[in-house]
C-alpha positions as CSV (number, residue, x, y, z in Angstrom):
1,M,19.0,-14.8,-5.1
2,K,18.2,-16.0,-8.3
3,G,15.0,-15.9,-10.5
4,I,13.1,-19.0,-12.0
5,I,10.1,-18.4,-14.6
6,L,8.0,-21.3,-15.2
7,A,6.6,-21.8,-18.9
8,G,6.2,-25.1,-19.3
9,G,3.1,-27.3,-19.9
10,L,1.0,-27.8,-23.1
11,G,-1.5,-24.8,-23.0
12,T,-4.7,-26.8,-23.4
13,R,-7.1,-24.1,-22.4
14,L,-5.5,-22.2,-25.1
15,R,-6.3,-24.5,-28.0
16,P,-6.1,-24.2,-30.9
17,L,-3.6,-21.3,-30.5
18,T,-1.3,-23.8,-28.6
19,K,-1.3,-26.3,-31.4
20,V,1.4,-24.4,-33.0
21,T,3.2,-22.5,-30.3
22,N,3.7,-22.3,-26.5
23,K,1.5,-20.6,-24.5
24,H,4.1,-18.1,-23.4
25,L,4.8,-17.2,-26.6
26,L,1.6,-15.8,-27.5
27,P,1.2,-12.0,-27.8
28,V,-0.2,-9.7,-24.9
29,Y,-0.4,-6.4,-26.7
30,D,2.9,-5.8,-28.3
31,R,5.1,-8.2,-26.9
32,P,5.1,-11.9,-26.3
33,M,3.8,-13.0,-23.0
34,I,7.1,-14.4,-21.9
35,Y,8.7,-10.9,-21.9
36,Y,6.1,-9.9,-19.0
37,P,7.5,-12.1,-16.3
38,L,11.2,-11.5,-17.4
39,A,10.5,-7.9,-17.0
40,T,9.0,-8.7,-13.5
41,L,12.3,-10.2,-12.6
42,C,14.2,-7.5,-14.4
43,R,13.0,-4.7,-12.5
44,A,13.6,-6.5,-9.6
45,G,17.3,-6.7,-10.2
46,F,17.6,-10.4,-10.6
47,E,20.4,-11.1,-13.1
48,K,20.7,-14.8,-13.1
49,I,17.4,-16.7,-14.6
50,M,16.6,-20.1,-15.6
51,L,13.7,-20.5,-17.8
52,V,11.6,-23.8,-17.6
53,T,9.7,-24.7,-20.7
54,G,8.0,-27.5,-22.7
55,G,5.9,-28.9,-25.4
56,N,7.0,-28.5,-29.1
57,S,8.5,-25.3,-29.1
58,A,10.8,-25.1,-26.6
59,G,13.6,-23.7,-29.5
60,D,11.3,-21.0,-30.0
61,F,12.5,-19.6,-26.8
62,L,16.2,-19.5,-27.5
63,R,16.0,-17.9,-30.6
64,L,13.3,-15.2,-29.2
65,L,15.6,-14.6,-26.0
66,G,19.1,-16.0,-26.9
67,N,21.5,-15.6,-23.9
68,G,19.9,-13.0,-22.1
69,K,22.3,-10.5,-23.1
70,E,20.0,-8.0,-24.3
71,F,17.7,-7.8,-21.4
72,G,21.2,-6.7,-19.4
73,L,21.2,-10.4,-17.4
74,K,24.3,-12.0,-16.8
75,D,22.9,-15.7,-17.4
76,L,19.7,-16.9,-18.9
77,N,19.4,-20.6,-18.6
78,Y,17.2,-23.4,-20.0
79,T,15.5,-26.7,-19.0
80,Y,12.9,-29.0,-20.6
81,Q,9.6,-30.0,-18.9
82,D,8.0,-33.0,-20.2
83,G,4.4,-33.2,-20.4
84,E,2.1,-31.5,-17.9
85,G,3.5,-32.8,-14.1
86,G,2.5,-29.2,-12.7
87,I,4.1,-26.8,-11.4
88,A,6.3,-27.9,-8.6
89,D,7.0,-30.7,-10.9
90,A,8.9,-27.9,-13.1
91,L,10.5,-26.5,-10.0
92,R,12.2,-29.6,-8.9
93,L,14.1,-29.0,-12.7
94,C,15.7,-26.0,-11.0
95,E,17.5,-27.6,-8.0
96,N,21.3,-27.5,-9.7
97,F,20.6,-24.2,-10.9
98,A,19.4,-22.6,-7.5
99,D,22.5,-24.0,-6.0
100,G,21.0,-23.8,-2.3
101,E,20.7,-20.3,-3.0
102,R,17.2,-18.5,-2.3
103,I,14.9,-18.2,-5.3
104,C,12.0,-16.3,-6.7
105,V,9.8,-18.1,-8.9
106,V,7.1,-16.4,-11.3
107,L,4.6,-18.4,-13.5
108,G,5.1,-17.6,-16.8
109,D,1.6,-16.7,-17.5
110,N,1.4,-13.9,-15.1
111,I,1.2,-10.3,-15.7
112,L,1.8,-7.6,-12.6
113,E,2.0,-4.3,-12.4
114,D,4.0,-4.1,-9.3
115,D,7.6,-4.0,-9.0
116,I,8.3,-6.9,-6.8
117,G,11.7,-5.3,-5.6
118,P,10.1,-4.8,-2.2
119,Y,8.6,-7.7,-1.5
120,K,12.1,-9.5,-2.6
121,R,13.8,-6.9,0.0
122,A,11.3,-8.0,2.6
123,F,11.9,-12.0,2.1
124,A,16.0,-10.9,2.3
125,E,15.0,-10.1,5.8
126,Q,13.1,-13.3,6.6
127,S,15.9,-15.9,8.3
128,T,14.0,-18.4,6.4
129,G,10.9,-19.9,4.8
130,A,8.7,-18.8,2.2
131,R,6.7,-15.8,0.9
132,I,3.7,-15.5,-1.2
133,L,1.9,-12.5,-3.1
134,L,-1.5,-12.5,-2.7
135,K,-4.7,-10.3,-4.8
136,K,-7.9,-10.0,-4.3
137,V,-9.8,-11.2,-7.1
138,P,-13.7,-11.8,-8.1
139,D,-13.1,-15.5,-9.3
140,P,-10.8,-17.1,-6.6
141,E,-12.0,-20.5,-7.3
142,R,-9.6,-20.3,-10.7
143,F,-6.3,-20.3,-8.1
144,G,-4.7,-21.3,-4.8
145,V,-7.0,-19.8,-2.0
146,P,-5.3,-18.8,1.2
147,V,-7.6,-19.7,4.3
148,F,-7.4,-17.1,7.2
149,D,-7.6,-17.3,11.0
150,G,-7.5,-13.4,11.8
151,T,-4.7,-12.0,9.4
152,R,-2.6,-15.4,9.5
153,I,-2.9,-18.0,6.6
154,I,-3.5,-21.5,7.8
155,R,-4.0,-23.3,4.4
156,I,-4.0,-22.9,1.2
157,D,-6.9,-24.7,-1.1
158,E,-6.1,-25.3,-4.6
159,K,-9.1,-24.6,-6.8
160,P,-12.2,-24.9,-4.1
161,V,-15.5,-25.1,-5.6
162,V,-16.3,-23.0,-2.7
163,P,-13.6,-20.6,-2.0
164,L,-13.2,-19.7,1.8
165,S,-11.4,-15.9,1.0
166,N,-11.7,-13.8,-2.1
167,Y,-7.9,-14.0,-2.5
168,A,-5.7,-15.8,-5.0
169,V,-2.2,-17.0,-4.4
170,S,-0.6,-14.8,-7.5
171,G,2.2,-16.9,-9.8
172,V,5.0,-15.1,-7.6
173,Y,6.9,-17.3,-4.8
174,F,10.0,-16.6,-2.6
175,Y,11.4,-19.9,-0.9
176,D,14.9,-20.7,0.7
177,Q,16.6,-23.6,0.1
178,R,14.0,-26.4,1.7
179,V,11.8,-25.9,-1.1
180,F,13.3,-29.0,-2.8
181,D,13.1,-31.1,-0.1
182,Y,9.4,-30.5,0.2
183,I,8.9,-30.9,-3.7
184,R,10.5,-34.5,-2.7
185,N,8.0,-35.4,-0.5
186,L,4.8,-34.4,-2.6
187,R,2.3,-37.0,-4.1
188,P,0.5,-36.2,-7.1
189,S,-3.0,-34.7,-6.6
190,Q,-6.4,-36.1,-8.0
191,R,-5.3,-34.0,-10.9
192,G,-2.0,-35.9,-11.6
193,E,0.3,-33.0,-11.1
194,L,2.5,-31.9,-7.9
195,E,0.6,-28.7,-6.7
196,I,2.8,-25.9,-5.6
197,S,0.0,-25.1,-3.0
198,D,1.3,-28.3,-1.2
199,V,4.8,-26.6,-1.1
200,N,3.0,-23.9,0.3
201,N,1.0,-25.9,3.0
202,A,4.3,-27.3,4.2
203,Y,5.7,-24.1,4.6
204,I,2.5,-23.1,6.4
205,E,2.9,-26.3,8.4
206,A,6.6,-25.3,9.5
207,G,5.2,-21.8,10.5
208,D,7.4,-20.4,7.9
209,L,5.4,-18.8,5.5
210,E,4.8,-15.1,5.1
211,Y,2.6,-12.9,2.6
212,D,2.0,-9.4,0.9
213,V,-0.6,-8.2,-0.6
214,L,-0.3,-6.9,-4.3
215,T,-1.5,-3.2,-4.6
216,G,-1.3,-2.7,-8.4
217,W,-3.2,-5.1,-10.8
218,W,-2.4,-8.5,-11.6
219,T,-3.7,-11.3,-13.8
220,D,-3.0,-14.4,-15.5
221,A,-3.2,-15.0,-19.2
222,G,-4.1,-18.9,-19.4
223,Q,-7.3,-18.7,-20.8
224,F,-8.9,-16.7,-23.5
225,E,-10.6,-13.9,-21.4
226,S,-7.9,-13.6,-19.0
227,L,-5.5,-13.4,-22.3
228,H,-8.1,-10.7,-23.6
229,H,-7.8,-8.7,-19.9
230,A,-3.9,-9.1,-19.6
231,A,-3.8,-7.3,-23.2
232,H,-6.0,-4.5,-22.1
233,L,-4.3,-4.2,-18.9
234,V,-1.0,-3.9,-20.5
235,G,-2.4,-1.2,-22.9
236,L,-3.5,0.7,-20.6
237,K,-0.2,0.9,-18.7
238,R,2.5,2.2,-21.5
239,G,5.5,1.5,-19.1
240,F,5.6,-2.2,-20.5
241,R,6.8,-0.2,-23.6
242,E,10.0,0.7,-22.3
243,P,13.3,-1.2,-22.9
244,L,13.9,-4.4,-20.6
245,T,16.9,-4.2,-18.1
246,C,18.1,-5.4,-15.3
247,E,20.6,-2.3,-15.2
């Protein structure tokens, strides 16, 4: 299984900070934001990772992360997303890297306390399909929101005005090789983007999506309030100060 970090886009919600650098290079407590999704994948044992970046600071990722050897990675690959085509648009760039293997996708502005290793193992036990991670939040309207029939997810609404549950789809997704077929069939949303919720809904329609609920804290860091909140949470958890390694 291979890991993918999506760190493209222009980060317009964090301007003027992102007028001079990529959002994912901003500091969260004592480290650049991109270190946290990288740590998430490393702790779960991923050794081959693709980083999708964009904007005017793509070269800064290479200067910061190099070839990944510092983090114990066998391979750290890079690709570039033009503009803001959405999460699924960024993911489609990774098809050759995936090369038919299963993938774990982490959004570059997502920071979570849980070790995703147990969820990775649960996904490995699925014969096919996808697996997503949920978290109960006070502001689900900012995220993709699962709609339940009992304990079964029947669809995911993207940033609904009136959320039908208090859960958010976190920025960690596990997919089999069909994900790229689903992306090819997507049409842009009203926002002009290829939505990852539409990919997940395709798996739901196929009856092939499972989920887990995160037990530890989780936050994105894509706006000023959540960026500040992320720094506070990381500051309370000193474990993030340990060296990153996949070993």
